[in-house]
C-alpha positions as CSV (number, residue, x, y, z in Angstrom):
1,M,-14.8,21.9,-13.6
2,T,-17.9,21.2,-11.4
3,I,-17.7,19.2,-8.4
4,K,-21.0,17.7,-7.2
5,P,-21.5,16.6,-3.6
6,T,-22.1,12.8,-3.2
7,T,-25.5,11.8,-2.3
8,S,-26.5,9.0,0.2
9,A,-28.8,6.2,-0.3
10,T,-31.7,8.1,1.2
11,A,-33.1,10.9,-0.9
12,E,-32.2,14.4,0.3
13,P,-32.7,17.8,-1.3
14,E,-30.3,18.3,-4.1
15,Q,-27.4,20.6,-3.2
16,P,-26.4,23.3,-5.7
17,A,-23.3,22.6,-7.7
18,I,-19.9,24.5,-6.9
19,T,-17.0,25.3,-9.2
20,T,-13.5,24.0,-8.5
21,S,-12.1,27.6,-7.7
22,Q,-15.0,27.9,-5.1
23,Y,-14.1,24.6,-3.5
24,L,-10.3,25.6,-3.3
25,Q,-11.1,29.0,-1.7
26,E,-13.2,27.6,1.1
27,T,-10.5,24.9,2.0
28,V,-7.9,27.7,2.4
29,E,-10.2,29.8,4.6
30,N,-11.1,26.7,6.8
31,R,-7.3,26.0,7.3
32,R,-6.6,29.6,8.3
33,T,-9.5,29.4,10.8
34,E,-7.8,26.2,12.3
35,R,-4.4,27.8,12.5
36,R,-5.9,30.9,14.4
37,G,-7.5,28.5,17.0
38,V,-4.2,26.6,17.7
39,L,-2.3,29.9,18.0
40,A,-5.0,31.2,20.4
41,A,-4.9,28.1,22.5
42,G,-1.1,28.3,22.6
43,L,-1.1,31.8,23.9
44,T,-3.6,30.9,26.4
45,L,-1.4,28.1,27.8
46,V,1.7,30.4,27.9
47,G,-0.3,33.0,29.7
48,A,-1.5,30.6,32.2
49,A,2.1,29.4,32.8
50,I,3.3,32.9,33.2
51,A,0.6,33.6,35.8
52,W,1.3,30.3,37.6
53,F,5.1,31.2,37.9
54,A,4.3,34.8,38.9
55,G,1.9,33.6,41.6
56,R,4.8,31.3,43.0
57,A,7.7,33.7,42.9
58,N,8.6,37.1,41.8
59,A,12.3,37.2,41.4
60,G,14.3,40.4,40.5
61,H,17.1,39.9,38.0
62,D,20.2,42.0,37.6
63,T,20.6,42.9,33.9
64,N,24.3,43.2,34.3
65,I,24.5,39.4,34.9
66,A,23.6,36.9,32.1
67,Y,20.4,35.2,32.7
68,D,21.2,31.4,32.6
69,S,20.8,28.3,34.6
70,Q,23.5,29.4,37.1
71,T,21.8,32.7,37.8
72,A,18.1,31.9,37.4
73,M,15.9,30.9,40.3
74,H,14.6,27.3,39.9
75,L,11.5,26.2,41.7
76,D,11.2,22.6,42.8
77,V,14.4,21.8,41.2
78,T,17.5,20.2,42.9
79,N,20.7,22.3,42.7
80,T,23.1,20.0,41.0
81,T,25.9,22.6,40.3
82,S,28.9,23.1,42.4
83,G,27.9,26.5,43.4
84,S,25.2,27.7,45.9
85,T,21.8,29.3,44.8
86,R,22.2,32.9,45.9
87,V,19.7,35.8,46.3
88,S,21.1,39.2,46.8
89,S,19.6,42.8,47.2
90,N,21.2,46.0,46.8
91,I,18.3,48.1,47.9
92,S,18.7,49.7,51.4
93,G,16.2,48.7,54.0
94,T,14.7,45.7,52.3
95,A,15.5,42.0,52.8
96,A,17.0,40.1,50.1
97,F,14.6,37.2,50.4
98,V,11.4,37.0,52.1
99,V,9.2,33.8,52.7
100,L,5.7,34.2,54.0
101,N,3.1,31.6,54.8
102,N,-0.3,33.1,55.4
103,Y,-2.1,29.8,55.8
104,P,-3.7,29.8,59.3
105,V,-3.7,26.1,59.7
106,G,-1.8,23.2,58.1
107,I,-1.7,19.5,57.8
108,S,1.8,19.5,59.3
109,R,3.4,22.9,60.2
110,P,2.7,26.0,58.3
111,D,6.2,27.4,58.7
112,G,7.5,30.3,56.6
113,L,10.8,28.8,55.9
114,L,12.1,25.3,56.8
115,G,15.7,24.4,56.3
116,R,17.0,20.8,56.4
117,T,20.3,19.0,55.9
118,T,21.4,15.4,56.1
119,Y,25.1,16.2,56.5
120,T,26.7,15.5,59.8
121,T,30.2,16.9,59.0
122,S,31.7,20.3,59.1
123,N,28.9,21.4,61.5
124,C,26.4,21.6,58.8
125,A,23.2,23.4,59.7
126,G,19.6,23.4,58.4
127,I,19.7,27.2,58.4
128,A,22.8,29.1,59.2
129,G,23.1,32.9,59.4
130,A,26.3,35.0,59.1
131,S,26.8,38.9,59.4
132,E,29.6,40.1,57.1
133,A,29.3,43.7,58.7
134,A,32.5,45.3,59.6
135,S,30.9,46.4,62.9
136,G,27.9,45.2,64.8
137,G,25.5,43.1,62.7
138,I,23.4,39.9,63.6
139,G,24.0,36.5,62.3
140,V,20.5,35.1,63.1
141,L,17.6,37.2,64.3
142,G,14.2,35.8,65.5
143,T,11.3,38.0,66.5
144,S,7.8,37.4,67.7
145,N,5.1,39.9,67.0
146,A,2.8,38.5,69.8
147,S,3.8,39.1,73.4
148,N,3.1,35.5,74.2
149,G,5.3,34.2,71.4
150,T,8.8,33.0,71.1
151,G,11.5,34.7,69.1
152,V,13.9,31.8,68.6
153,F,13.1,28.1,69.2
154,G,16.0,25.7,69.2
155,Y,15.2,22.1,69.5
156,S,17.6,19.1,69.4
157,G,15.8,15.7,68.7
158,S,14.5,13.3,65.9
159,S,11.5,15.4,64.9
160,V,10.3,19.0,65.0
161,P,8.3,19.5,68.2
162,F,4.5,20.7,68.0
163,I,4.2,21.7,71.6
164,P,4.9,25.5,72.0
165,P,7.7,26.8,74.3
166,P,7.0,29.1,77.2
167,A,5.1,32.2,76.2
168,G,6.9,35.5,75.9
169,T,10.4,33.9,75.6
170,G,13.1,35.5,73.5
171,V,15.3,32.5,73.0
172,F,14.2,28.9,74.1
173,G,16.4,25.8,73.6
174,E,15.5,22.3,74.4
175,G,17.7,19.2,73.9
176,P,18.3,15.8,75.4
177,V,21.8,17.0,76.9
178,N,21.9,20.9,76.8
179,G,19.0,23.2,76.2
180,I,21.1,26.2,75.7
181,A,25.0,26.4,75.8
182,G,27.2,29.4,75.4
183,K,30.9,29.9,74.9
184,S,33.0,33.1,74.9
185,A,36.8,33.4,74.5
186,A,37.0,36.6,76.6
187,G,33.4,37.9,77.4
188,T,30.3,36.5,78.9
189,A,29.1,33.0,77.5
190,V,25.5,33.3,78.8
191,M,24.0,36.5,80.1
192,G,20.6,37.1,81.6
193,N,19.1,40.7,81.9
194,S,15.6,41.6,83.0
195,S,14.3,45.1,83.8
196,T,11.8,44.1,86.5
197,G,12.0,40.3,86.7
198,D,14.8,37.8,87.2
199,G,17.9,37.8,85.3
200,V,18.6,33.9,85.2
201,W,16.4,30.9,86.4
202,G,17.4,27.3,86.6
203,I,14.8,24.6,87.4
204,T,15.3,20.9,87.9
205,S,13.4,18.1,89.2
206,G,16.2,15.6,89.2
207,N,17.0,13.9,92.4
208,L,19.9,15.8,94.3
209,R,20.6,17.6,90.9
210,I,21.6,21.3,90.7
211,A,19.3,24.0,89.5
212,V,22.0,26.4,88.8
213,G,25.6,25.3,88.7
214,A,29.0,27.0,88.3
215,H,32.4,25.5,87.8
216,G,35.5,27.6,88.1
217,I,38.6,26.2,86.4
218,G,42.1,27.1,87.5
219,Q,42.1,30.3,89.3
220,A,38.5,31.3,88.2
221,H,35.8,31.9,90.9
222,A,32.9,29.5,90.6
223,L,30.0,31.7,91.6
224,A,29.6,35.3,92.5
225,G,26.5,37.4,93.7
226,Y,26.4,41.2,93.5
227,S,23.8,43.5,94.4
228,E,23.8,47.4,94.4
229,N,21.3,47.7,97.4
230,Q,20.0,44.2,98.4
231,V,21.3,40.8,99.5
232,G,24.1,39.5,97.3
233,V,23.3,35.9,97.7
234,I,20.0,34.4,98.9
235,G,19.7,30.8,100.1
236,V,16.1,29.5,101.0
237,N,15.1,26.1,102.2
238,V,11.3,26.3,101.9
239,S,10.5,23.2,104.0
240,G,12.8,24.1,106.9
241,A,14.1,20.5,106.9
242,N,17.4,21.2,105.5
243,Y,20.2,23.8,105.2
244,A,19.6,27.0,103.3
245,G,23.5,27.0,102.3
246,Y,26.1,24.4,102.3
247,F,29.8,25.2,102.1
248,T,32.7,22.7,102.1
249,S,36.4,22.9,101.3
250,G,37.4,19.5,102.1
251,G,37.4,19.2,105.8
252,P,37.8,21.0,109.2
253,T,41.6,21.8,108.5
254,H,40.7,23.6,105.2
255,P,39.4,27.1,104.7
256,G,35.6,27.3,105.0
257,V,33.8,30.6,104.8
258,F,35.3,34.0,104.9
259,I,33.1,37.0,105.9
260,D,34.3,40.5,105.5
261,G,32.1,42.4,108.0
262,F,30.1,41.4,111.3
263,F,28.4,38.1,111.5
264,V,24.9,37.7,112.9
265,A,22.9,34.6,113.5
266,T,19.4,34.2,115.1
267,G,20.5,30.7,116.4
268,T,23.4,29.3,118.3
269,K,27.0,29.2,116.9
270,S,28.5,25.8,117.3
271,Q,31.2,23.5,116.0
272,A,30.6,19.9,115.2
273,V,33.3,17.8,116.8
274,P,33.9,14.0,116.3
275,T,34.3,11.8,119.4
276,A,35.8,8.4,119.7
277,K,32.6,6.8,121.1
278,H,29.7,9.3,120.8
279,G,30.1,10.4,117.2
280,L,29.7,14.0,116.1
281,R,28.8,16.4,119.0
282,R,28.1,20.2,118.8
283,L,30.1,22.4,121.1
284,Y,28.7,25.9,121.4
285,A,30.4,29.4,121.4
286,V,30.3,31.4,124.5
287,E,28.3,34.7,123.9
288,S,29.1,37.9,125.7
289,T,27.4,41.4,126.0
290,Q,30.2,43.1,124.4
291,P,33.1,42.5,122.0
292,L,35.9,40.8,124.0
293,F,39.2,38.9,123.3
294,E,40.6,36.5,125.7
295,D,44.0,35.0,126.4
296,F,45.1,32.2,128.8
297,G,48.3,31.2,130.3
298,S,50.3,29.8,133.3
299,A,52.9,31.4,135.5
300,W,55.1,30.8,138.6
301,L,54.5,32.7,141.9
302,E,57.9,33.1,143.6
303,N,58.1,34.1,147.4
304,G,54.6,35.2,147.0
305,Q,54.9,37.6,144.1
306,T,55.4,37.8,140.1
307,T,54.8,39.9,137.2
308,V,53.1,38.5,134.0
309,R,53.8,40.3,130.8
310,L,51.0,40.2,128.2
311,D,51.6,38.7,124.8
312,P,52.5,41.6,122.5
313,I,50.4,40.3,119.6
314,F,47.3,39.9,121.8
315,A,48.0,43.3,123.4
316,A,47.9,44.7,120.0
317,T,44.3,43.5,119.3
318,V,42.7,44.9,122.4
319,N,42.7,48.2,124.3
320,T,44.9,47.8,127.4
321,A,44.8,51.4,128.2
322,T,41.3,50.6,129.7
323,K,40.7,48.4,132.5
324,Y,40.9,44.7,131.6
325,H,39.8,41.5,133.6
326,V,42.3,38.9,135.0
327,F,41.0,35.7,136.5
328,L,43.5,33.6,138.6
329,T,43.5,30.0,139.6
330,P,46.3,28.9,142.1
331,R,47.6,25.3,141.7
332,S,48.6,24.7,145.4
333,A,46.4,23.7,148.3
334,D,48.6,25.7,150.6
335,T,47.8,29.1,148.9
336,R,46.4,31.9,151.0
337,G,44.8,33.3,147.7
338,L,45.9,35.5,144.9
339,A,45.3,39.1,143.9
340,V,46.0,41.4,140.9
341,V,47.7,44.3,142.7
342,A,48.7,46.2,139.7
343,Q,48.1,46.2,135.9
344,S,49.4,48.2,132.9
345,A,49.4,48.1,129.1
346,E,52.4,45.8,129.3
347,G,51.2,43.2,131.9
348,F,49.9,42.7,135.6
349,T,51.3,41.9,139.0
350,V,50.2,39.2,141.2
351,Q,50.6,38.7,145.0
352,E,49.6,36.1,147.7
353,A,47.0,37.3,149.9
354,H,47.6,37.9,153.6
355,G,51.3,38.3,153.4
356,G,51.9,34.8,152.1
357,R,55.4,33.9,150.7
358,G,54.4,30.7,148.7
359,S,56.1,29.7,145.6
360,Y,53.8,27.6,143.2
361,E,52.2,27.6,139.7
362,F,48.9,29.4,138.9
363,D,46.7,29.9,135.9
364,Y,45.3,33.1,134.6
365,R,42.6,34.2,132.1
366,I,42.5,37.7,130.6
367,M,39.5,39.4,129.0
368,A,40.0,42.7,127.3
369,K,37.7,45.0,125.1
370,V,38.3,44.7,121.4
371,R,40.3,47.7,120.0
372,G,37.9,50.1,118.4
373,Q,34.8,48.3,119.9
374,E,35.2,49.6,123.5
375,D,31.8,51.3,123.7
376,T,29.8,48.6,121.9
377,R,27.5,46.8,124.3
378,L,24.2,45.0,123.7
379,E,23.8,47.0,120.5
380,A,20.1,47.2,119.2
381,F,19.5,45.3,116.0
382,T,16.7,45.0,113.6
383,L,16.3,42.0,111.5
384,P,16.5,42.6,107.7
385,T,13.4,41.9,105.5
386,S,13.3,38.2,104.9
387,P,13.9,37.7,101.3
388,T,10.8,36.4,99.7
389,P,11.4,33.0,97.9
390,P,11.4,33.9,94.2
391,K,8.3,32.8,92.2
392,V,8.9,30.2,89.6
393,P,8.5,31.7,86.2
394,S,5.7,30.4,83.8
395,L,7.0,27.3,82.3
396,G,4.6,26.9,79.5
397,D,3.2,23.7,78.0
398,R,6.6,22.1,77.1
399,L,7.8,22.3,80.9
400,S,4.9,22.6,83.3
401,E,3.7,18.9,82.8
402,E,7.2,17.5,83.0
403,V,7.8,19.3,86.4
404,A,4.3,18.8,87.8
405,T,4.6,15.0,87.2
406,S,7.7,14.7,89.3
407,V,7.8,17.6,91.8
408,P,4.9,18.9,94.0
409,R,3.8,22.5,93.4
410,S,4.6,23.5,96.9
411,A,8.4,22.6,96.1
412,L,8.5,25.0,93.2
413,A,8.3,28.1,95.4
414,A,12.2,28.3,95.5
415,P,15.2,26.5,94.2
416,V,16.4,23.5,96.3
417,G,20.1,23.2,97.1
418,P,22.1,20.1,97.5
419,V,21.9,17.9,100.5
420,P,24.8,18.2,102.9
421,S,26.8,15.0,103.2
422,K,26.4,13.0,106.4
423,D,30.2,12.8,107.0
424,R,30.6,16.7,107.4
């Protein structure tokens, strides 16, 4: 059978006639060509999909575990199972999971890894780290390759901050209540260690607030200062308008300050004493050229003579083997005068002058050299090097603007202590 092509209304050259077998053969070849095109297109799509997934993640798979929906890594898919998505590695010296963002800038924050959670119970965290090593190990490690970067930045607030923390900081914490808080059952809660700089610094611009505070509970000490070769505790008031140190234990009848060693002051030593009509008044200590202890008392002169025995406790604090001073004040207008005619380690003898035989009361004042300090007198002294007010460390963009708006730069030369109460 011969099939002729149909002709249109317009005259065209006549096509040669083909047989039925030729028509069927051409139809089969055309369909084979169409199938090969579809297959090639499908393979192209599959290759593109594989390349797309390979570009997004390369996940190793343990052949000992069945590759199913529970063990496979799913991208951009919410985990709806009861378990956790887990990535593990048994290769020594490599991390189990690495996230890298090489993009230099971003519309928001080009972070390598961002962890978020909306749960508020069970202390849920956006990112949590735990070390299961039997000894040592680090739960969370943050490092910065640049010397002006920050290893770990912890922030408590409604949104992730964009202003960077102070440069060259290992750990920086910022929050509306506590920036950094530490707790330890038996060791040190918060520790600062620096090879050439300051160990711990506290800065505040709050009115009458405390830059560095300490609170000892029960029998714990509140604050201690130790130094191997320099001053243990330094208190500096830059303006000179207030006290460099303030200590109180509740009033004049309570313990105040205990010093183990000699006490030196470049100013006067005084006591603030309340008066009924004149308020607080300062009474000053009597200074001496050598260390002396004094004792006072009254005695009775009988028939112009008496012996006064030293208080044995007072005698134990001074050297009575050397000469000591006794000052006498008679309490009678009929006296002919009094004189110390003998003295010993136990006491001294008093007689009335000019052979007087009076009987009356008199007062005495004893001044004796401190035991062990007999040869000390007007000892030369060199003032220690005045401690330089510590320099406030670089605060960075996050802190410098806040402090500068409320505290003059001159006030940042040293920490400022609390203002003493006016009733002290």
